[in-house]
ROTISE-298866 format. One record per residue (C-alpha): residue number from 1; x, y, z. Coordinates in Angstrom, 1 decimal, m for minus. Layout:
(NUM,(X,Y,Z)),
...
//
This chain:
(1,(m0.2,m0.1,0.1)),
(2,(2.6,2.3,1.1)),
(3,(4.6,2.4,m2.1)),
(4,(1.6,2.4,m4.2)),
(5,(0.5,5.7,m2.7)),
(6,(3.8,7.6,m3.3)),
(7,(3.7,6.4,m6.8)),
(8,(0.9,8.5,m7.4)),
(9,(1.2,11.1,m4.9)),
(10,(4.7,12.1,m5.3)),
(11,(3.6,13.3,m9.2)),
(12,(0.8,15.2,m8.0)),
(13,(3.0,16.7,m4.9)),
(14,(5.6,17.3,m7.7)),
(15,(3.3,20.0,m9.7)),
(16,(2.1,21.7,m6.8)),
(17,(4.7,21.3,m4.1)),
(18,(3.8,22.6,m0.2)),
(19,(0.7,24.8,m2.0)),
(20,(m1.1,21.2,m1.8)),
(21,(m0.6,20.9,1.8)),
(22,(m1.3,24.7,2.7)),
(23,(m4.3,24.7,0.6)),
(24,(m6.1,22.8,3.8)),
(25,(m3.6,23.9,6.6)),
(26,(m5.3,25.5,9.3)),
(27,(m4.3,27.0,12.5)),
(28,(m5.7,25.6,15.8)),
(29,(m6.8,28.2,18.7)),
(30,(m4.4,29.9,20.4)),
(31,(m2.6,33.3,20.8)),
(32,(0.4,33.5,17.9)),
(33,(3.0,36.2,18.3)),
(34,(5.2,37.4,15.7)),
(35,(8.9,38.6,17.6)),
(36,(10.4,40.9,14.9)),
(37,(14.4,40.7,14.3)),
(38,(14.2,44.3,16.2)),
(39,(12.2,42.4,19.1)),
(40,(8.9,44.3,18.5)),
(41,(6.1,41.8,19.6)),
(42,(2.7,41.7,17.3)),
(43,(m0.1,39.4,18.3)),
(44,(m2.3,38.2,16.9)),
(45,(m5.9,35.5,18.2)),
(46,(m7.1,32.5,16.5)),
(47,(m10.9,31.7,17.2)),
(48,(m13.7,29.2,16.6)),
(49,(m16.7,29.8,16.7)),
(50,(m19.8,27.2,15.2)),
(51,(m16.6,25.2,13.7)),
(52,(m15.3,28.4,11.5)),
(53,(m11.8,29.9,12.3)),
(54,(m11.8,33.2,12.7)),
(55,(m7.8,35.1,12.8)),
(56,(m7.8,38.6,13.9)),
(57,(m5.3,40.6,15.5)),
(58,(m5.8,41.7,19.3)),
(59,(m7.9,44.3,18.9)),
(60,(m10.4,42.4,16.6)),
(61,(m9.0,43.6,12.9)),
(62,(m9.0,40.4,10.4)),
(63,(m5.2,40.5,8.9)),
(64,(m5.2,37.6,6.4)),
(65,(m1.1,38.5,5.1)),
(66,(m0.3,37.6,8.4)),
(67,(m2.4,34.5,8.5)),
(68,(m0.7,33.1,5.9)),
(69,(2.6,34.5,7.2)),
(70,(2.0,32.0,10.5)),
(71,(0.6,29.1,8.3)),
(72,(3.3,28.7,6.4)),
(73,(5.9,28.5,9.3)),
(74,(3.6,26.8,11.9)),
(75,(3.6,23.5,9.3)),
(76,(7.3,23.4,9.4)),
(77,(7.3,23.7,13.5)),
(78,(5.1,21.2,14.5)),
(79,(6.5,18.1,16.1)),
(80,(4.9,14.3,14.8)),
(81,(3.0,13.7,17.8)),
(82,(3.6,13.9,21.4)),
(83,(5.6,10.6,21.5)),
(84,(8.0,12.4,19.3)),
(85,(8.6,15.3,20.8)),
(86,(11.7,17.0,20.5)),
(87,(12.5,16.9,24.3)),
(88,(9.6,17.6,26.7)),
(89,(6.0,16.8,25.8)),
(90,(4.7,19.9,26.6)),
(91,(7.0,21.9,24.0)),
(92,(5.4,21.3,20.9)),
(93,(7.5,22.7,18.7)),
(94,(10.9,21.2,16.9)),
(95,(13.1,23.7,15.8)),
(96,(14.9,27.2,17.8)),
(97,(12.9,29.8,15.7)),
(98,(9.1,29.3,17.4)),
(99,(8.4,28.1,21.0)),
(100,(4.8,26.2,21.3)),
(101,(3.2,25.4,24.5)),
(102,(m0.5,25.0,25.8)),
(103,(m1.8,28.2,28.2)),
(104,(m2.0,25.0,30.7)),
(105,(1.6,25.0,31.0)),
(106,(1.6,28.3,32.6)),
(107,(m1.4,28.8,34.6)),
(108,(m2.6,28.7,37.5)),
(109,(1.2,27.3,38.5)),
(110,(4.3,27.6,36.1)),
(111,(3.9,23.9,35.2)),
(112,(6.7,24.4,32.7)),
(113,(9.6,25.6,34.2)),
(114,(12.2,27.9,32.6)),
(115,(14.9,25.7,33.1)),
(116,(13.3,23.4,30.8)),
(117,(12.8,26.1,28.1)),
(118,(16.6,26.4,28.3)),
(119,(17.3,23.0,28.1)),
(120,(15.2,22.5,25.1)),
(121,(17.1,25.2,23.8)),
(122,(20.4,24.1,24.5)),
(123,(19.6,20.6,22.9)),
(124,(18.1,22.5,20.1)),
(125,(21.3,24.3,19.8)),
(126,(24.1,21.1,19.3)),
(127,(21.7,18.2,19.0)),
(128,(23.8,16.5,22.1)),
(129,(20.9,15.1,23.1)),
(130,(21.0,12.2,20.7)),
(131,(23.4,10.1,21.2)),
(132,(22.1,6.3,19.8)),
(133,(24.7,5.3,17.7)),
(134,(22.4,5.2,14.8)),
(135,(20.9,8.8,15.7)),
(136,(24.4,10.0,15.4)),
(137,(25.0,8.2,12.0)),
(138,(22.0,10.0,11.3)),
(139,(23.2,13.4,12.2)),
(140,(26.5,13.2,10.5)),
(141,(24.6,14.9,7.6)),
(142,(24.4,17.8,8.9)),
(143,(27.4,18.0,11.5)),
(144,(28.7,20.9,9.7)),
(145,(25.8,23.2,9.6)),
(146,(25.2,22.2,13.3)),
(147,(28.8,23.2,14.1)),
(148,(28.5,26.8,12.5)),
(149,(29.3,29.8,14.9)),
(150,(26.5,31.7,13.4)),
(151,(24.1,29.7,13.9)),
(152,(25.2,28.1,17.8)),
(153,(24.9,32.3,18.4)),
(154,(21.4,33.1,16.4)),
(155,(19.6,30.0,18.8)),
(156,(21.1,31.7,22.4)),
(157,(19.9,35.1,20.7)),
(158,(16.6,33.8,20.3)),
(159,(16.4,32.0,23.7)),
(160,(17.2,35.1,25.4)),
(161,(14.4,37.0,23.4)),
(162,(12.0,34.5,24.2)),
(163,(13.0,34.0,27.8)),
(164,(13.2,38.1,28.6)),
(165,(9.7,38.4,26.6)),
(166,(7.8,34.6,27.6)),
(167,(5.5,36.4,30.8)),
(168,(4.4,39.2,29.5)),
(169,(3.2,37.3,26.4)),
(170,(1.9,34.9,29.1)),
(171,(m0.1,37.7,30.4)),
(172,(m1.8,39.1,27.3)),
(173,(m2.8,35.1,26.6)),
(174,(m4.9,35.1,30.1)),
(175,(m6.0,38.9,29.9)),
(176,(m7.6,38.6,26.6)),
(177,(m9.0,34.9,27.6)),
(178,(m7.4,33.2,25.1)),
(179,(m7.9,29.3,24.5)),
(180,(m5.5,26.6,23.7)),
(181,(m2.5,27.4,22.5)),
(182,(1.0,30.1,23.0)),
(183,(2.8,30.2,19.2)),
(184,(5.5,32.4,19.4)),
(185,(7.5,32.9,16.0)),
(186,(10.7,34.9,15.6)),
(187,(10.4,36.6,11.7)),
(188,(12.7,34.5,9.9)),
(189,(12.6,33.0,6.1)),
(190,(10.4,30.2,5.7)),
(191,(13.2,28.3,4.1)),
(192,(15.1,28.6,7.2)),
(193,(12.3,26.9,9.3)),
(194,(12.4,24.5,6.7)),
(195,(16.1,23.7,6.9)),
(196,(15.7,23.4,10.8)),
(197,(13.1,21.0,10.9)),
(198,(14.4,18.6,8.1)),
(199,(16.9,18.0,11.3)),
(200,(13.8,16.8,13.4)),
(201,(12.8,14.9,10.7)),
(202,(15.7,13.3,9.6)),
(203,(15.8,11.6,13.4)),
(204,(12.2,11.1,14.2)),
(205,(10.6,10.6,10.8)),
(206,(11.0,6.6,11.1)),
(207,(8.8,4.8,13.9)),
(208,(12.0,3.6,16.1)),
(209,(15.6,4.5,15.1)),
(210,(16.2,1.1,16.7)),
(211,(15.0,m0.3,13.4)),
(212,(16.6,1.7,11.4)),
(213,(19.6,0.7,8.6)),
(214,(22.4,2.4,6.4)),
(215,(22.7,0.8,3.1)),
(216,(25.6,2.6,0.8)),
(217,(24.9,6.2,1.6)),
(218,(21.1,6.0,2.4)),
(219,(19.3,5.3,5.4)),
(220,(15.8,3.1,5.6)),
(221,(13.6,2.7,8.2)),
(222,(10.6,1.9,9.7)),
(223,(7.6,4.3,8.7)),
(224,(5.8,6.4,11.6)),
(225,(3.0,7.0,9.4)),
(226,(m0.2,4.7,9.7)),
(227,(2.1,2.9,11.6)),
(228,(1.9,1.0,15.4)),
(229,(5.2,m1.0,16.2)),
(230,(7.1,m0.5,19.6)),
(231,(7.9,m2.7,23.1)),
(232,(4.4,m2.0,24.4)),
(233,(2.8,m3.1,20.6)),
(234,(5.0,m6.0,18.8)),
(235,(1.8,m7.4,17.2)),
(236,(3.6,m6.7,13.4)),
(237,(6.9,m7.7,13.9)),
(238,(8.3,m10.7,11.3)),
(239,(10.3,m12.8,14.2)),
(240,(11.8,m14.7,11.7)),
(241,(13.7,m11.8,10.4)),
(242,(16.9,m10.3,10.9)),
(243,(15.3,m6.7,11.1)),
(244,(11.5,m7.4,12.2)),
(245,(10.1,m4.4,10.7)),
(246,(7.5,m5.4,8.2)),
(247,(9.0,m2.9,5.6)),
(248,(11.3,m0.3,5.4)),
(249,(11.4,2.9,3.7)),
(250,(14.1,4.9,2.3)),
(251,(14.2,8.2,4.3)),
(252,(12.9,10.7,1.7)),
(253,(9.9,8.3,0.7)),
(254,(9.2,8.6,4.6)),
(255,(9.6,12.3,4.6)),
(256,(7.3,11.9,1.4)),
(257,(4.7,9.6,3.0)),
(258,(4.4,12.2,6.5)),
(259,(3.7,14.5,3.8)),
(260,(0.8,12.4,2.4)),
(261,(m0.5,11.9,5.5)),
(262,(m0.5,15.2,6.3)),
(263,(m2.2,16.3,3.2)),
(264,(m5.0,13.4,4.0)),
(265,(m5.6,14.7,7.5)),
(266,(m6.3,18.1,6.4)),
(267,(m9.3,16.3,3.6)),
(268,(m12.5,16.9,5.0)),
(269,(m14.0,13.1,6.1)),
(270,(m17.8,14.0,5.4)),
(271,(m19.6,16.1,3.1)),
(272,(m22.6,18.7,4.5)),
(273,(m25.0,16.0,4.8)),
(274,(m22.5,13.5,7.3)),
(275,(m21.7,11.6,3.8)),
(276,(m18.1,10.0,4.0)),
(277,(m16.1,11.6,1.0)),
(278,(m13.9,9.3,m1.2)),
(279,(m11.0,10.7,m3.2)),
(280,(m9.4,9.7,m6.3)),
(281,(m5.5,9.9,m6.1)),
(282,(m4.6,10.7,m9.8)),
(283,(m7.9,9.4,m11.0)),
(284,(m6.9,5.9,m10.4)),
(285,(m6.3,5.3,m6.5)),
(286,(m9.2,5.0,m4.2)),
(287,(m8.3,5.4,m0.4)),
(288,(m10.8,6.2,2.1)),
(289,(m9.5,7.7,5.5)),
(290,(m10.8,8.8,8.9)),
(291,(m9.0,11.2,12.2)),
(292,(m8.0,9.6,15.1)),
(293,(m5.5,11.8,17.7)),
(294,(m5.5,14.0,15.6)),
(295,(m4.0,11.8,13.0)),
(296,(m5.4,10.3,9.3)),
(297,(m5.4,6.5,9.3)),
(298,(m6.5,4.7,5.7)),
(299,(m9.4,2.3,6.4)),
(300,(m10.0,1.7,2.4)),
(301,(m7.6,1.5,0.0)),
(302,(m8.2,0.3,m4.1)),
(303,(m7.1,0.9,m7.6)),
(304,(m9.8,2.2,m10.2)),
(305,(m9.3,0.4,m13.8)),
(306,(m12.2,3.0,m15.0)),
(307,(m14.5,5.7,m13.1)),
(308,(m17.4,5.9,m15.1)),
(309,(m20.8,7.0,m13.5)),
(310,(m23.0,5.8,m16.5)),
(311,(m24.6,2.5,m16.5)),
(312,(m23.8,0.5,m19.2)),
(313,(m27.5,m0.4,m19.4)),
(314,(m30.4,2.1,m17.8)),
(315,(m32.3,0.5,m15.6)),
(316,(m36.2,0.5,m15.3)),
(317,(m37.6,0.5,m11.9)),
(318,(m40.6,m0.3,m12.5)),
(319,(m43.8,m0.6,m10.2)),
(320,(m44.4,m3.9,m10.5)),
(321,(m46.8,m4.2,m7.6)),
(322,(m48.8,m0.7,m9.1)),
(323,(m48.4,1.1,m5.7)),
(324,(m50.6,4.1,m5.2)),
(325,(m49.3,7.1,m3.6)),
(326,(m52.3,9.2,m1.9)),
(327,(m54.4,8.3,m4.9)),
(328,(m51.5,8.7,m7.5)),
(329,(m50.3,5.6,m8.9)),
(330,(m46.6,5.5,m8.5)),
(331,(m44.9,6.2,m11.8)),
(332,(m41.9,4.1,m13.2)),
(333,(m38.6,5.5,m13.9)),
(334,(m35.3,4.9,m15.5)),
(335,(m31.9,5.3,m13.8)),
(336,(m28.9,6.1,m16.3)),
(337,(m26.3,6.9,m13.9)),
(338,(m24.4,5.0,m11.3)),
(339,(m24.8,7.8,m8.5)),
(340,(m28.7,8.0,m8.9)),
(341,(m28.7,3.7,m8.6)),
(342,(m26.7,4.6,m5.3)),
(343,(m29.6,7.1,m3.7)),
(344,(m32.2,4.9,m4.5)),
(345,(m30.8,1.4,m3.0)),
(346,(m29.4,3.4,0.1)),
(347,(m33.6,4.7,0.2)),
(348,(m35.5,1.8,m0.5)),
(349,(m33.4,m0.9,1.0)),
(350,(m31.2,0.6,4.0)),
(351,(m33.5,3.4,4.6)),
(352,(m31.3,6.5,3.9)),
(353,(m28.7,4.7,6.4)),
(354,(m26.1,3.1,4.2)),
(355,(m24.2,5.6,2.6)),
(356,(m23.8,7.5,5.9)),
(357,(m22.5,4.5,7.7)),
(358,(m19.9,2.9,4.8)),
(359,(m16.8,2.9,7.0)),
(360,(m16.0,2.8,10.6)),
(361,(m18.8,1.8,13.3)),
(362,(m22.3,1.7,12.3)),
(363,(m24.9,4.4,14.0)),
(364,(m25.2,2.7,17.3)),
(365,(m28.4,3.9,17.8)),
(366,(m29.7,1.6,14.2)),
(367,(m31.8,m1.9,15.0)),
(368,(m29.5,m5.0,15.5)),
(369,(m31.1,m6.2,12.4)),
(370,(m30.0,m3.1,9.9)),
(371,(m27.1,m2.7,11.4)),
(372,(m25.9,m6.2,10.4)),
(373,(m27.6,m6.2,7.2)),
(374,(m25.0,m3.2,6.2)),
(375,(m22.0,m4.7,8.0)),
(376,(m22.9,m7.9,5.8)),
(377,(m23.4,m6.1,2.6)),
(378,(m21.5,m2.3,2.8)),
(379,(m18.3,m4.1,1.7)),
(380,(m19.4,m4.5,m2.2)),
(381,(m22.3,m1.4,m1.6)),
(382,(m18.7,0.6,m1.8)),
(383,(m17.1,m2.0,m4.2)),
(384,(m19.2,m1.1,m6.6)),
(385,(m21.0,2.6,m6.5)),
(386,(m17.4,4.0,m5.2)),
(387,(m15.2,1.7,m6.8)),
(388,(m17.3,0.8,m9.9)),
(389,(m16.7,m3.2,m10.0)),
(390,(m20.4,m4.5,m10.1)),
(391,(m19.1,m8.0,m9.3)),
(392,(m20.9,m9.0,m6.0)),
(393,(m23.1,m6.4,m6.2)),
(394,(m26.2,m8.2,m7.8)),
(395,(m25.2,m11.3,m5.8)),
(396,(m25.6,m9.5,m2.6)),
(397,(m29.0,m7.7,m3.7)),
(398,(m30.2,m11.1,m5.1)),
(399,(m29.6,m12.6,m1.3)),
(400,(m30.4,m9.7,0.8)),
(401,(m33.2,m8.0,m1.4)),
(402,(m35.8,m10.0,0.5)),
(403,(m34.6,m9.7,4.0)),
(404,(m34.7,m5.6,3.8)),
(405,(m38.1,m6.0,2.5)),
(406,(m38.9,m8.2,5.6)),
(407,(m37.5,m5.9,7.8)),
(408,(m39.8,m2.8,6.7)),
(409,(m42.7,m5.0,6.9)),
(410,(m41.6,m5.8,10.5)),
(411,(m41.9,m2.3,11.0)),
(412,(m44.9,m1.4,9.0)),
(413,(m43.8,0.1,6.7)),
(414,(m45.4,m1.7,3.7)),
(415,(m45.2,1.0,1.2)),
(416,(m41.7,1.4,1.6)),
(417,(m41.8,m2.3,1.4)),
(418,(m43.6,m2.1,m1.7)),
(419,(m41.1,0.4,m3.4)),
(420,(m38.0,m2.1,m2.4)),
(421,(m39.7,m5.5,m3.6)),
(422,(m40.2,m3.6,m6.7)),
(423,(m36.5,m2.5,m6.9)),
(424,(m35.6,m6.0,m6.0)),
(425,(m37.5,m7.3,m9.0)),
(426,(m36.0,m4.3,m11.3)),
(427,(m32.4,m5.4,m11.1)),
(428,(m33.4,m8.8,m11.5)),
(429,(m35.4,m8.4,m14.7)),
(430,(m32.1,m5.9,m15.7)),
(431,(m30.2,m8.8,m15.5)),
(432,(m32.7,m10.8,m17.8)),
(433,(m34.4,m13.2,m15.2)),
(434,(m38.1,m13.7,m15.8)),
(435,(m40.3,m11.5,m13.5)),
(436,(m43.6,m12.6,m12.5)),
(437,(m46.6,m10.5,m14.4)),
(438,(m48.8,m9.7,m11.6)),
(439,(m51.4,m8.1,m12.8)),
(440,(m51.9,m11.8,m15.2)),
(441,(m51.1,m13.8,m12.0)),
(442,(m54.2,m11.8,m9.9)),
(443,(m56.8,m12.4,m13.1)),
(444,(m55.9,m16.0,m13.1)),
(445,(m56.5,m16.2,m9.4)),
(446,(m59.6,m13.9,m9.4)),
(447,(m60.8,m15.9,m12.0)),
(448,(m60.4,m19.4,m10.5)),
(449,(m61.9,m18.6,m7.3)),
(450,(m65.2,m17.2,m9.0)),
(451,(m65.4,m20.4,m11.2)),
(452,(m64.4,m22.9,m7.9)),
(453,(m61.5,m24.3,m10.1)),
(454,(m60.1,m26.5,m7.8)),
(455,(m57.5,m27.7,m10.1)),
(456,(m54.1,m28.0,m8.3)),
(457,(m52.0,m24.6,m8.3)),
(458,(m48.2,m24.2,m8.9)),
(459,(m46.2,m23.5,m6.7)),
(460,(m45.8,m19.6,m7.7)),
(461,(m49.6,m19.5,m7.5)),
(462,(m49.8,m21.2,m3.8)),
(463,(m47.3,m18.8,m2.7)),
(464,(m48.9,m15.9,m4.3)),
(465,(m52.3,m16.8,m2.7)),
(466,(m50.7,m17.6,0.4)),
(467,(m49.1,m14.0,0.6)),
(468,(m53.0,m12.3,0.0)),
(469,(m54.6,m14.7,2.5)),
(470,(m51.8,m13.6,5.3)),
(471,(m52.3,m10.2,3.9)),
(472,(m56.2,m10.1,4.3)),
(473,(m56.2,m12.5,7.8)),
(474,(m53.7,m9.6,9.3)),
(475,(m55.8,m7.0,8.1)),
(476,(m58.7,m8.6,10.3)),
(477,(m56.7,m7.7,13.6)),
(478,(m57.6,m4.9,15.8)),
(479,(m54.9,m5.3,17.7)),
(480,(m52.6,m2.0,19.2)),
(481,(m49.2,m3.4,18.0)),
(482,(m47.7,m2.6,14.7)),
(483,(m49.3,m5.1,12.3)),
(484,(m46.0,m5.7,10.4)),
(485,(m44.8,m7.8,13.2)),
(486,(m47.9,m10.4,12.6)),
(487,(m46.7,m11.9,9.8)),
(488,(m43.4,m13.5,11.6)),
(489,(m45.6,m16.5,12.0)),
(490,(m45.8,m16.8,8.3)),
(491,(m42.6,m15.7,6.9)),
(492,(m40.7,m18.0,9.8)),
(493,(m42.9,m21.4,8.0)),
(494,(m40.5,m23.3,6.9)),
(495,(m42.3,m25.4,4.3)),
(496,(m45.4,m25.6,3.0)),
(497,(m47.3,m27.7,5.7)),
(498,(m46.0,m25.3,8.0)),
(499,(m47.6,m22.1,6.2)),
(500,(m50.8,m23.7,5.9)),
(501,(m50.8,m24.6,9.9)),
(502,(m50.2,m21.0,10.4)),
(503,(m52.7,m20.0,8.2)),
(504,(m55.5,m22.6,10.0)),
(505,(m54.2,m20.9,13.2)),
(506,(m54.5,m17.3,12.5)),
(507,(m58.1,m17.8,10.6)),
(508,(m59.5,m19.7,13.6)),
(509,(m58.1,m16.5,15.3)),
(510,(m60.1,m14.1,13.1)),
(511,(m63.0,m16.0,11.8)),
(512,(m65.4,m14.1,13.8)),
(513,(m65.0,m11.8,11.4)),
(514,(m64.7,m13.3,8.4)),
(515,(m68.1,m15.3,7.3)),
(516,(m67.9,m17.1,4.5)),
(517,(m71.9,m17.0,4.7)),
(518,(m74.0,m13.3,4.0)),
(519,(m77.2,m13.4,4.9)),
(520,(m79.1,m10.6,2.6)),
(521,(m82.6,m9.4,2.2)),
(522,(m84.4,m8.7,m1.0)),
(523,(m87.2,m6.3,m2.7)),
(524,(m89.6,m8.9,m1.0)),
(525,(m88.3,m8.8,2.5)),
(526,(m87.3,m12.3,2.1)),
(527,(m83.9,m13.6,3.4)),
(528,(m81.2,m15.3,1.3)),
(529,(m78.0,m16.9,2.7)),
(530,(m75.4,m16.5,0.4)),
(531,(m72.1,m18.5,0.0)),
(532,(m68.9,m16.2,m0.5)),
(533,(m66.9,m18.3,m2.0)),
(534,(m64.0,m16.2,m3.2)),
(535,(m62.3,m16.4,0.4)),
(536,(m63.8,m19.8,1.1)),
(537,(m62.6,m21.0,m2.3)),
(538,(m58.4,m19.2,m1.5)),
(539,(m58.7,m21.4,1.6)),
(540,(m59.8,m24.3,m0.3)),
(541,(m57.0,m24.1,m2.6)),
(542,(m53.8,m23.5,m0.6)),
(543,(m55.5,m26.4,1.8)),
(544,(m55.4,m29.1,m1.0)),
(545,(m52.0,m28.2,m2.7)),
(546,(m49.5,m30.8,m1.5)),
(547,(m46.2,m29.8,m3.0)),
(548,(m43.2,m29.9,m0.2)),
(549,(m41.1,m27.2,m0.8)),
(550,(m39.8,m24.8,1.2)),
(551,(m41.1,m21.5,2.2)),
(552,(m37.4,m18.9,2.0)),
(553,(m36.9,m20.3,m1.4)),
(554,(m40.3,m18.7,m2.8)),
(555,(m40.4,m15.5,m0.5)),
(556,(m40.5,m13.7,m3.8)),
(557,(m44.0,m14.7,m4.8)),
(558,(m45.3,m14.5,m1.3)),
(559,(m44.1,m11.3,m0.7)),
(560,(m45.8,m10.1,m3.7)),
(561,(m49.3,m11.5,m2.7)),
(562,(m49.0,m10.1,0.4)),
(563,(m47.4,m6.5,m1.0)),
(564,(m49.7,m6.4,m4.4)),
(565,(m53.5,m5.1,m4.2)),
(566,(m55.5,m7.7,m2.2)),
(567,(m57.8,m9.4,m4.5)),
(568,(m60.3,m10.0,m0.9)),
(569,(m61.0,m5.8,m1.3)),
(570,(m61.5,m5.8,m4.5)),
(571,(m65.0,m5.0,m5.5)),
(572,(m67.0,m7.3,m7.9)),
(573,(m66.9,m6.2,m11.7)),
(574,(m70.8,m5.8,m13.5)),
(575,(m70.4,m9.4,m14.6)),
//
């Protein structure tokens, strides 16, 4: 993964340079101080209101030019993380041209003592703190620069200025209610900041200096980016290798990788709607990240052979069930683009909870069933909608589509269940599978019931009619709880005999409301007993069916019966 990233990132970085990073770089809250060459002191404040960064002078005036000046120098002065501080963890800068510390390090008592600051500058002056053989080897490259008398003199001058002005700077921060940081910068060219930071990176860019190896004139080591390996976490060690590090990077590559992760950290994780944002480096490398402890971590990556939003074949989302929204029949519509299909799948199947839960832990407030479905299917959804590979999409939709429909039914979301079933059937039809002609099936069953035709039902006719009967029986309930849950006994039946038994039990429960006979008085006042043969014939046909098959293999036919227009509520025509 590391070399794949570097291959595509170096190209973009070589074209744009540090502007690629600094474009999205932002300062943290705090007091920012610029000490001029003549020891003048300028104060600026960074605050955040509703996540919006505000940079002003102490008097409240905006100063964009000063913001850009600080931003560049801040980037080249920050340590990699607290475990890689230069000397003391309370001092967050890495060169002698700046000084960073949390305000809490000075109040109410001076936690950060003057002698600690003095010691920090002493080590910045000569780097004698780094005494390990491998550290000394790295510092050989900078020996001439570090031994320069003019540099050492400048370090001492900067320390004395800081020492003499720090107390008043802290007072300004406290008086103005500044939060988080005090950051002090000396007015020097940004190239000087870069040069000083390079020494720190040479020593600290690797995860652990003990894994470093010198080969020829190059130093290789274990990258610190997206890597956790130390004496407390040895899980990634290769125990059988002479050098147990899982992989080694040349120092220049390790620095480039650090810059990449700086860029990645500053990219927004979610859009304004709370959906994760995916990135494509060089249009061919997919990458997804999240942030942890102010560092970016890669959660997914892959090469993309081709990015194409247009579908090879438009998908007609047909209203097979003749659903109505209000009095209007829901219209068919065609999908031509992949991102349109993603929206429809997310809505109809996942109730708009898929995309926002593509990565990381699924939102804890979702019910367990939907949570499990998201975990089991989202990799295939990401592969199709974000990586343009439909290898598993249709198989997953075929396997889990029915389960989403059943979950909607259990929640009594009958209209949503109908839309989901229409989508499932449309996806299958798009792949060439034969879909039941529901109107033809409905008319065929109605005709048989009217004519009392007791010829054996086909398997599709049986499960369709069972769905019709189940929906009609449940509609007789006056219970307060959601009626969607009442489908459970039908859906949990394993085979035909068990399904017939469930229908019997539920019918006996509501038969007081379902009279198979109707007493009707004619115009002469005579009472006639009329046999309502439609429902009675339906029960007879179902009970007479004897083919042995599993219910779960025929869910589609059952659900079509349950969710389409119910024939037992249809009015007889004029004939």
